[in-house]
C-alpha positions as CSV (number, residue, x, y, z in Angstrom):
1,X,1.7,13.2,-19.2
2,X,2.6,9.5,-19.2
3,X,0.6,6.9,-17.4
4,X,2.1,5.5,-14.2
5,X,2.3,2.1,-15.9
6,X,4.6,3.4,-18.6
7,X,7.4,4.4,-16.2
8,X,7.3,1.7,-13.6
9,X,10.0,-0.8,-12.7
10,X,8.1,-3.9,-13.7
11,X,10.1,-6.3,-11.4
12,X,9.4,-4.1,-8.4
13,X,5.8,-3.6,-9.3
14,X,5.3,-7.4,-9.8
15,X,6.9,-8.0,-6.3
16,X,4.6,-5.4,-4.8
17,X,1.5,-6.9,-6.3
18,X,2.5,-10.4,-5.1
19,X,3.1,-9.0,-1.6
20,X,-0.2,-7.3,-1.6
21,X,-2.0,-10.5,-2.7
22,X,-0.2,-12.5,0.0
23,X,-1.2,-9.9,2.7
24,X,-4.8,-9.9,1.4
25,X,-5.0,-13.7,1.5
26,X,-3.5,-13.8,5.0
27,X,-6.0,-11.2,6.2
28,X,-8.9,-13.0,4.6
29,X,-7.8,-16.2,6.4
30,X,-7.8,-14.4,9.7
31,X,-4.0,-14.3,10.0
32,X,-3.9,-10.6,10.9
33,X,-0.5,-10.9,12.7
34,X,1.2,-12.1,9.5
35,X,2.7,-8.6,9.0
36,X,4.5,-7.2,12.0
37,X,3.9,-3.6,13.0
38,X,7.5,-2.7,11.9
39,X,6.9,-4.2,8.4
40,X,3.5,-2.4,8.2
41,X,5.2,0.9,9.1
42,X,7.9,0.4,6.5
43,X,5.4,-0.6,3.7
44,X,3.0,2.2,4.5
45,X,5.7,4.9,4.7
46,X,7.2,3.8,1.4
47,X,3.9,3.8,-0.4
48,X,2.9,7.2,1.1
49,X,6.1,8.7,0.0
50,X,5.9,7.2,-3.5
51,X,2.3,8.2,-4.0
52,X,3.0,11.8,-2.8
53,X,6.0,12.1,-5.1
54,X,4.0,10.9,-8.1
55,X,1.2,13.4,-7.3
56,X,3.7,16.2,-6.9
57,X,5.3,15.3,-10.2
58,X,1.9,15.6,-11.9
59,X,1.2,11.9,-12.1
60,X,-2.1,12.0,-10.4
61,X,-4.1,8.7,-10.4
62,X,-6.6,7.2,-8.0
63,X,-5.0,5.9,-4.8
64,X,-7.2,2.7,-4.9
65,X,-8.2,0.6,-7.8
66,X,-11.9,1.2,-7.1
67,X,-14.5,1.5,-4.3
68,X,-14.8,-2.3,-4.0
69,X,-11.1,-2.8,-3.3
70,X,-11.4,-1.8,0.3
71,X,-14.3,-1.0,2.7
72,X,-15.3,2.4,3.8
73,X,-14.5,1.4,7.3
74,X,-11.0,0.4,6.1
75,X,-10.5,3.8,4.5
76,X,-11.8,5.7,7.5
77,X,-9.7,3.7,9.9
78,X,-6.5,4.3,7.9
79,X,-7.3,8.0,7.4
80,X,-7.8,8.5,11.1
81,X,-4.6,6.6,11.9
82,X,-2.6,8.6,9.3
83,X,-3.9,11.9,10.6
84,X,-3.1,10.9,14.2
85,X,0.4,9.6,13.2
86,X,1.2,12.9,11.5
87,X,-0.3,15.0,14.3
88,X,-2.9,16.5,12.0
89,X,-6.6,17.3,12.5
90,X,-9.4,16.8,10.0
91,X,-9.7,20.6,9.8
92,X,-6.1,20.8,8.5
93,X,-6.9,18.2,5.9
94,X,-9.9,20.2,4.7
95,X,-7.8,23.4,4.5
96,X,-5.0,21.7,2.6
97,X,-7.5,20.3,0.2
98,X,-9.1,23.7,-0.4
99,X,-5.7,25.3,-1.0
100,X,-4.4,22.6,-3.3
101,X,-7.5,21.4,-5.0
102,X,-6.7,17.8,-4.2
């Protein structure tokens, strides 16, 4: 199995990393409205689809760079919002994880 880095579009990856840094910097500076809800929806949906496709193709890798990259509160907030957006319950997540081993 190849690593995700070996098959990536470097220009797109570089743009994504730069965008992530810009968003992080804006958030750290208290500019939480820098990204519109519509832009947030588009970015999150694209990343979710891309990550899911990679996992389904056998390219499993950690979804975050490490535990220090975001807070536990950030993770729980996003998980809750994603489950609600997809009309799923925590029980369904647990069942899916037990069935798939993910």
